[in-house]
Every structure is written in structure tokens, then in C-alpha cells.
C-alpha positions in Angstrom: 11.7 7.9 -23.2 15.0 6.8 -25.0 17.5 9.6 -25.7 19.9 8.8 -28.6 22.0 10.7 -30.9 25.6 11.4 -32.1 28.5 13.5 -31.6 32.2 14.0 -32.2 35.6 15.0 -31.0 39.2 15.3 -31.7 42.1 13.7 -29.6 45.8 14.5 -29.7 47.6 11.2 -29.6 51.3 12.5 -29.5 54.1 14.3 -31.3 54.4 13.6 -35.1 57.9 15.3 -35.2 58.8 18.4 -37.4 58.0 18.6 -41.0 57.4 21.2 -43.7 54.0 22.8 -43.5 52.6 23.6 -47.1 50.6 26.4 -45.5 53.2 27.9 -43.2 55.9 27.4 -45.9 58.3 26.4 -43.1 59.3 23.5 -40.9 56.8 23.2 -38.0 56.1 20.9 -35.2 53.1 18.4 -36.0 50.8 16.6 -33.6 49.2 13.1 -34.3 45.5 13.6 -34.0 42.4 11.5 -34.4 38.9 13.0 -35.2 36.0 10.7 -34.5 32.3 10.5 -34.6 30.1 8.4 -32.1 26.4 7.5 -31.5 25.1 7.3 -28.1 22.0 6.1 -26.0 21.5 8.2 -23.0 24.9 9.8 -23.5 26.7 7.2 -21.5 26.2 4.3 -23.8 28.3 5.1 -26.7 30.5 3.6 -29.6 32.7 5.1 -32.2 31.2 5.2 -35.8 34.1 6.7 -37.7 37.8 8.0 -37.5 40.2 10.2 -39.3 43.8 10.2 -38.8 46.1 13.3 -39.3 49.3 15.0 -38.6 48.2 18.5 -37.7 50.5 21.6 -37.8 50.7 23.0 -34.3 50.8 26.6 -35.7 48.2 26.8 -38.5 46.3 23.6 -37.4 46.1 22.4 -40.8 46.5 18.6 -41.3 48.0 16.1 -43.5 45.9 12.8 -43.9 47.4 9.5 -42.4 46.4 6.0 -42.9 45.5 3.8 -40.1 48.7 1.8 -40.2 50.8 5.0 -40.1 48.9 6.3 -37.2 49.0 3.1 -35.2 52.7 2.5 -35.8 53.3 5.8 -34.0 50.9 5.4 -31.2 50.9 2.8 -28.5 47.6 3.5 -27.0 44.1 4.5 -28.4 43.6 8.3 -27.4 39.7 8.1 -27.7 38.2 7.8 -24.3 37.2 4.4 -23.1 33.8 5.3 -22.3 33.3 6.9 -25.8 34.7 3.6 -27.5 33.1 1.1 -25.1 30.4 2.8 -23.3 28.0 0.4 -25.0 29.1 -2.5 -23.0 27.4 -1.1 -20.0 24.2 -2.0 -21.6 24.5 -5.8 -21.4 26.4 -5.4 -18.1 23.4 -3.6 -16.6 20.8 -6.1 -18.2 22.9 -8.9 -16.8 23.1 -7.3 -13.3 19.4 -6.9 -13.2 18.9 -10.5 -14.3 21.3 -11.6 -11.5 19.7 -9.4 -8.8 16.2 -10.4 -9.9 17.2 -14.1 -9.8 18.7 -13.6 -6.3 15.6 -11.9 -5.0 13.5 -14.7 -6.5 15.6 -17.3 -4.9 15.6 -15.5 -1.6 11.8 -15.0 -1.6 11.4 -18.6 -2.6 13.4 -19.7 0.4 11.4 -17.3 2.8 8.1 -18.8 1.6 9.4 -22.4 2.0 10.7 -21.7 5.4 7.3 -20.1 6.4 5.3 -23.0 5.0 7.4 -25.5 6.9 7.3 -23.5 10.2 4.2 -21.3 10.2 3.6 -18.5 12.7 0.5 -16.6 13.4 0.8 -13.3 11.6 2.7 -14.3 8.7 1.4 -12.5 5.6 1.5 -14.0 2.2 1.4 -12.0 -0.9 -0.5 -13.7 -3.8 -2.8 -13.3 -6.7 -6.0 -13.5 -4.7 -8.0 -14.1 -7.8 -6.6 -17.7 -7.9 -7.1 -18.3 -4.2 -10.2 -16.5 -2.9 -13.6 -16.2 -4.3 -15.1 -12.7 -5.1 -12.2 -11.1 -6.8 -13.3 -10.8 -10.6 -10.3 -9.0 -11.8 -7.1 -10.9 -12.8 -4.4 -10.5 -11.4 -5.7 -9.4 -8.1 -2.6 -8.9 -6.0 -3.2 -8.8 -2.2 -2.3 -10.3 1.5 -3.3 -13.5 3.1 -2.8 -13.5 6.8 -2.1 -16.8 8.7 -4.4 -16.9 11.9 -4.2 -20.7 12.7 -3.3 -24.1 11.8 -4.4 -27.7 12.5 -1.9 -30.1 11.3 -1.1 -29.5 7.8 -4.1 -27.3 7.4 -3.7 -23.6 7.6 -6.3 -21.0 8.0 -6.0 -17.6 6.6 -8.0 -14.1 6.3 -7.8 -12.3 3.0 -7.4 -8.8 2.3 -10.5 -6.8 1.6 -8.8 -5.0 -1.4 -6.5 -6.4 -4.1 -4.8 -4.5 -6.9 -3.6 -5.1 -10.4 -0.1 -4.1 -9.5 2.3 -5.6 -6.9 3.7 -2.2 -6.1 0.3 -1.0 -4.7 0.3 -3.9 -2.1 3.9 -2.9 -1.2 2.8 0.5 -0.6 0.1 -0.8 1.8 2.8 -2.7 3.6 5.2 0.2 4.0 2.5 2.5 5.2 1.3 0.1 7.8 -2.2 -0.5 6.4 -1.6 -4.1 6.3 -1.3 -4.1 10.1 -4.7 -2.6 10.6 -7.6 -4.7 12.0 -10.0 -3.7 9.1 -7.6 -4.5 6.4 -8.6 -8.2 6.4 -11.9 -9.8 5.9 -12.3 -11.8 9.1 -15.8 -13.1 8.5 -14.6 -15.3 5.6 -11.7 -17.8 6.2 -9.5 -19.3 3.7 -8.3 -22.9 4.4 -5.2 -24.1 2.5 -3.1 -27.3 3.1 0.6 -27.0 3.2 0.8 -28.9 0.0 -1.6 -26.5 -1.7 0.5 -23.6 -0.4 3.6 -25.2 -2.0 1.9 -25.7 -5.2 0.7 -21.9 -5.2 4.4 -20.9 -4.6 5.6 -23.2 -7.4 3.1 -21.7 -9.8 4.1 -18.2 -8.6 0.6 -17.5 -7.4 2.3 -16.7 -4.0 5.2 -14.5 -4.6 6.4 -13.3 -1.2 5.9 -13.4 2.4 6.4 -11.0 5.4 7.3 -12.5 8.7 5.5 -11.7 11.9 7.1 -14.7 13.7 6.3 -13.6 17.2 4.1 -16.5 18.0 3.7 -20.1 16.6 0.1 -20.9 15.2 -2.1 -23.1 17.3 -2.8 -26.7 16.6 -0.5 -29.7 15.9 1.7 -27.8 13.5 4.8 -29.6 12.5 8.1 -28.6 10.7 9.9 -30.5 8.0 11.4 -33.0 10.4 8.0 -33.9 11.7 8.6 -32.6 15.1 6.1 -30.0 16.8 7.1 -26.5 16.2 8.8 -24.5 19.0 7.0 -22.0 21.2 6.8 -18.4 20.7 9.5 -15.8 21.9 9.9 -16.0 25.7 9.3 -12.8 27.7 13.1 -12.7 28.5 14.0 -12.6 24.7 11.2 -10.1 24.1 12.8 -7.8 27.0 16.3 -8.4 25.6 15.0 -7.3 22.1 13.3 -4.2 23.6 16.5 -3.2 25.3 18.7 -3.9 22.4 16.5 -1.6 20.2 16.4 1.2 22.9 20.3 1.2 23.2 20.7 1.2 19.4 18.6 4.2 19.0 19.6 5.9 22.2 23.2 6.2 21.0 22.1 8.0 17.9 19.9 10.6 19.6 21.1 14.3 19.6 18.6 16.1 21.8 18.1 19.8 21.0 18.7 21.9 24.2 15.2 23.2 24.4 13.6 19.7 24.4 10.9 19.6 27.1 10.9 17.2 30.0 8.1 15.1 28.5 7.8 12.0 26.3 7.5 11.6 22.7 6.3 8.4 20.7 7.7 7.5 17.4 6.1 4.6 15.4 8.6 2.6 13.5 7.9 0.1 10.8 10.7 -2.4 9.7 11.5 -5.4 7.7 12.9 -8.7 8.7 16.6 -7.8 9.1 15.8 -4.6 11.0 15.9 -2.5 7.9 13.5 0.6 8.7 10.9 1.3 6.1 9.0 4.1 8.0 9.3 6.5 10.8 6.3 8.5 12.0 6.0 10.8 15.0 2.8 10.4 17.0 0.4 13.2 16.7 0.5 13.8 20.4 4.2 14.5 20.6 4.9 17.6 22.5 8.3 18.4 20.9 8.6 21.3 18.5 9.9 20.7 14.8 13.5 20.4 15.8 12.7 17.9 18.6 10.8 15.8 16.1 13.4 16.0 13.5 16.1 14.7 16.2 14.1 11.7 17.2 13.3 10.7 13.5 17.1 11.1 12.6 18.1 9.1 15.7 16.1 6.2 14.3 17.2 6.6 10.8 20.8 6.7 11.9 20.3 3.3 13.9 19.1 1.5 10.6 19.4 -1.5 10.7 17.8 -2.0 14.1 18.9 -5.2 16.1 17.6 -8.4 14.4 20.1 -11.3 14.6 19.2 -13.4 17.6 16.0 -11.8 18.1 14.0 -13.2 15.2 11.2 -14.7 17.2 10.7 -11.3 19.1 10.7 -9.4 16.0 7.8 -7.1 15.2 7.2 -5.2 11.9 5.7 -2.2 13.8 7.4 -1.0 17.2 6.7 2.3 19.1 9.8 4.1 20.7 9.1 6.6 23.5 11.7 9.2 23.7 12.1 11.1 26.9 14.3 14.2 27.4 15.2 13.4 31.1 17.1 10.4 31.9 20.0 8.8 33.9 22.8 8.2 31.3 24.5 5.8 33.5 21.5 3.5 33.4 20.4 3.0 30.0 18.0 0.1 30.9 16.3 1.6 33.8 12.8 3.1 33.9 14.4 6.5 33.4 16.0 5.6 30.1 15.4 8.1 27.3 13.7 5.4 25.2 11.0 2.7 25.6 10.2 0.4 23.0 7.2 -1.8 22.5 5.6 -3.8 19.6 2.4 -2.7 17.8 0.5 -5.6 17.0 -2.1 -4.4 14.5 -4.1 -1.7 16.7 -3.0 -3.0 20.1 0.4 -1.8 21.5 2.0 -4.6 23.5 4.9 -4.3 25.7 8.1 -6.0 24.7 
């Protein structure tokens, strides 16, 4: 709904000196004023539609009309607020900002997709109009997910989501809620095989519009990167352990434990995007903490946003499980008695980092 309308106001621009007032029948001090009308959209986007210039008696407030030239010769600055005069410029500014942000987002997504095609990793999830890729989707568009499971040279094998939508935001909602990580989200009985050239064509035609990285393990087969060399192996156990420790320390420093927190552990499932930006924090149902304790662990994770990412890209997981424990040795944050333990949750199976 668009709210539009009009309004008006009066601004005092300065002293007009002393002159005879025809109403007061005596010499009085006069003020320079401008009465104006303006139109607006959403109140903020406004512009002046008319002006009247006057010299107004400070006693009886009756005025004497002035010409624009007379008024401007005595005033060095327009007294009408800038937002009333120039609020309309926010409209093209906002439109321009939206265009720039959209173009940057599209450029970034394009680079991410191109990088994923060049160096595929098992678990990478491509978002596409499945009606253009997979048989069985009658509606168009049918936005959904394709999950990479393996590769043989330049041929990549995917499983497709069982459900597709006519709106991209509904696919995004599935990703944020963690549904995309569930075993039963994809149809594993029917595989989709595409070449890297086909993927690039689907990207250029915008059938594939985004990608979500799960680059913890390279795909099997003779996958090559853009230089023609075999892709590197997956994250080493050492890197995974370092990543786990970095996440634990980041969250640990933010945890303010209530005094009555029981000497037991509480697990929290965290979903995140590449870059470590947190998209969801859910306390597991078996957490023994009271409401204050649960809020404390959720707030600790939120305050640690973004989680460590740079340097740990190959160990990154979109879903991790943090274990909070109220009793620990503060001098040894990385020991077994640390108040936090982190592990990746790969679909339904939690794997230790």
C-alpha cells in the first residue's frame, strides 16, 4: 500500500526590520516568513509544491506580501527543511542502492557457482528451477535443491529434492530450518547426471541461481579444477580439530552462565552459512537447563556471530552441535573438561570434528 498526501508549514527566515504595521497602527518589528505546501509519499519522500513570502508583524501576526526577489535578497539560506524540499531524491537513491546491491549479490552468487563447478565437493547444494533439469516436475518454475554426490571426470551426479516450490523464498526457508540437511529431503532413488558444461549453461541461463557449500570432502572420481590438475583432498583431521577448537573458544568467551546451572551438559544445534554467519540456534530437546540456562547458551552463540571461518573453509559444516557443560577448568579451554564441545552434524549423523 502506498501512502501519499500533502501538508504545509511556515518557516521564519530572519528579521525584516521595523516598519509601520497597518493593523497595530504603530511601528513594529517584522519577521521574514515563507508559507509552503508540499506533497509526499510515505511522508519521507516529499517536495514543495507552492510558496508564499511575507513580512509578518511580531505583535499581531498580520503579514505583508513580498515578491520572491525581495525575500531572497534578504535571506541567504532557504528556511524550508531539506527533507521537505529534497526528500524525493531518496526514491532514486533507494532504487539505485537496491539495483547495486542486487547486482553485487548476483555477481557474488555467480562467482560462487562458477567456483563450485570448477572444484566440486560432495555435499554442495545447487539451487535451481528443477522443472528445467529434472523430469517429474510439472509446474514451472519449480525451485528446489540439487545435491552433489559424486563425479567422474567432467560428469557430476546429483540427487534432487523431492519437493519444489514456485517461490525461491520457500527453498530458502527449508535451508534455514535445516530441512535440506535431512536424509529424506532428496530422492536418492533417481540420480541426475550433468556435465560441467551443462552446469555452466544452466548457470548462464539462470536456471541455477545459487549454491550452498558443504566443502568438507572432495567428490570421488577424476575431478579436475580449471587448471586441469586433480582437486585436493578433503579437510585433514588436524584442520577439523583446529576448527572445532576455534568454534569452542569463540562461543566459550561469550557464555555467561547463570549461577544455578546444573553440572550437566546441554547440546545446541547451530546452522550457519559460509563465512560463519549464524542462521539458526536451537536447543536440543533433552537439554536439562531451565529457561534462563537455555537463553544463556543461545545468547552465547548469537554473540559469537560470525563463527570462525577464514582458514577453516574445508572443515566448514553448515550445521554443528555445541555441547555446553557448566563445570570446567577455565585454564584449559581446549581440554576434555572444556565447557563447550563442537561437532559437525552431517545430515542425520553427527560426526566429531
